[in-house]
N, C-alpha and C positions, 0 to 999 in steps of 0.2 A: 531618874532620867537616864536615857540611853545616850551613848556617845553621839549619835546622829542628831538628837535633839539639843544636846548641850552645845554643839558647834554651829547651831543655826541651820540645820537641815542638810549639812554637808555630809557626804558619805566618805568612804576611805580615800577616794581619788580627789577630793577637794571640790567637786562640782555637785551642787545640790539640785533638787527638782526645780526650784525657782530659777536658778541660773540657766538650766536647760530650757525652761519655758521661755525665758527672755531671748536666748539665742535662737530657738526655733521660731518664735514669733518675728524676730528681726529678719531672719532668713526668708520667711514666708512673705513678709512685707516687701523685701527687696525684689523677690520674684514677681509679686503683684505689680509693683511700680514699673519694673522692666516690661511686663506684659502689657501694661497700658501705654508706656512711653514709646515702645517700638513701633506700633501701628501709627501713632501720632507723628513721630518723626518721619516714617516712611510716607505718610500722606502729604507731607510738605514738599516732596520732590515731584518732578513732572511724571505724568503717567505715560504709558506706552504710546498712546495716540499722539501726545505732544512730542515725545522723542522722535517718532516717525515723521511728524509733520515737518521738522527741520532737516531731516535726513536728505542727502542727495537723491535726485530722481533720475533714473536711467531711461532714456527714450530711444526706441528703434526708429530711425529716420529714413530707413532704406526705401520705404514705399511712398514717400512724399514726392509728388511730381513737381517739375519746374513751375514756378508761379503759384503753387499751392501753399497753404499754411495750415498748421494744426494749432490747437490751444491745449496746453498742459497746465496742470495745477501743481504748484510747489509752494509750500508754506501757506496754504489756503488762499493763494492768489493766482490769477491766470497769467500765463506767459504765451506770447506768440512765437512760433517757430516757422519761419517762412523760407522756402527754397527760392532764391532769386535767379531770374534768367540773366544771361550775360548782358542783355540790353538794360534791364533794371539796375544792375550793379554799375554799369558804365554811366547811366544817367545820374545816379547818386554821386559817383566820383566826380563827374564833370559839372555838377550843379554849382552855381555861384554862391558865395558865402552870404550875400545879401538876401538870398531867398529865405534864410533860416533865422528864426527868432533866437535860438540857442545853438549857434554853430558848433559843430564837432566834425572833424574829418570823417568821411565815409569809410575810409580804410580802417579806422578804429572801431567801426560799428558793423562791419561785414566780417563774418567768420568763415573759416574753412578748416576742415580736418587736415592734419599734416599730410602732405603729398597729394592732396585732392584739389581739383579745380572747381568743385562745387562750392557755391557761395550761399551763405545763410545769414538771416537776421534772427537774432534771439533777443527778445525784449519783453519787458513787463507790459501787460495788456490793460493797464488802467491809465486813463487820461490823467495827465499831471495837473489838470485844472480842478476837477471835482471827483475824479476816480471812476468815471463812466468807462465802459469798455468800447473802444472804437471799432468800427466795422471796416472790413477790408474793401479797398477799391483798387482798380487796375487802370489807372489813367496816367501814363507817363511816369513822372517822378512820384506822384501821389501813391501812398501805400495804405493809409487808413484815414478815416474821418470820424470824429466823435459826433454821434447823432444828437447829443443833448445840447451842446453849445457851439458846434461847428469847428472845433480845432482840427487842423489837418496836419498829418505827419507823412514824411516821405517813406520810401521802402526800407529805410534803416531806422525809422522811429524818431527822426529829427523833426521838431515842430516847425511848420512853415506858416501857418495862419491860425487865427482864433485866440481865445483867452488862455490857452495852456502856456505856462511860463517857461517850462523846460522840456527837454527831450524825454521820450519814454526811457526809463532806466534799463540798463543791461544787468542781468543777474550774473552771479559767478557761474561759469560753465567751463567744460572741457570736452573735447571729443576723445573718447577712449579708443575708437577706431573710426573708419570712414562712415560706418552705418550706425554708430551709437553715440548719442550726446548725453552728457551727464550734467544736469542743472543742479547747482548747489555745491559744486566742488570746483576748485581750480587746479586740482592735481589729478593726473591720469592714473 
């Protein structure tokens, strides 16, 4: 017998072929487990579309005329942005509390960029009754009416009639300047 056979396959350095195969197989197994686990763990997080869906949305509002509204999508839901006339804003401010099902002061629902006299309404565009999208109307204090069940909302999104239990919600927003609105952020 040679020395290598007498010591159980160990060479001069104390590591035999069998030990080397165990170490190499263990290392290959660890790499394989890592190769399988990494994509699995990465797939559990949100994809880029989901990350972008919750990101703030920047809107150029410079071209919106007085009394006009646009609809924007943020977090896969529609939002109304309406430029109020001075008359609409004053009607909302002067309206009696008893007109509203869910009273909130108009001043808390009318927005303006810092240093600007332009008045805006920025609200969710889904009726708080069953989620229908109300249509715009221009009749004094009335701003929107839900075509499905007849709920009415004033120019600031406060419910005045119908089955809607609460006002149209306000999203988080900020004006980054007089012509740019950012929905989804409260920090400029």
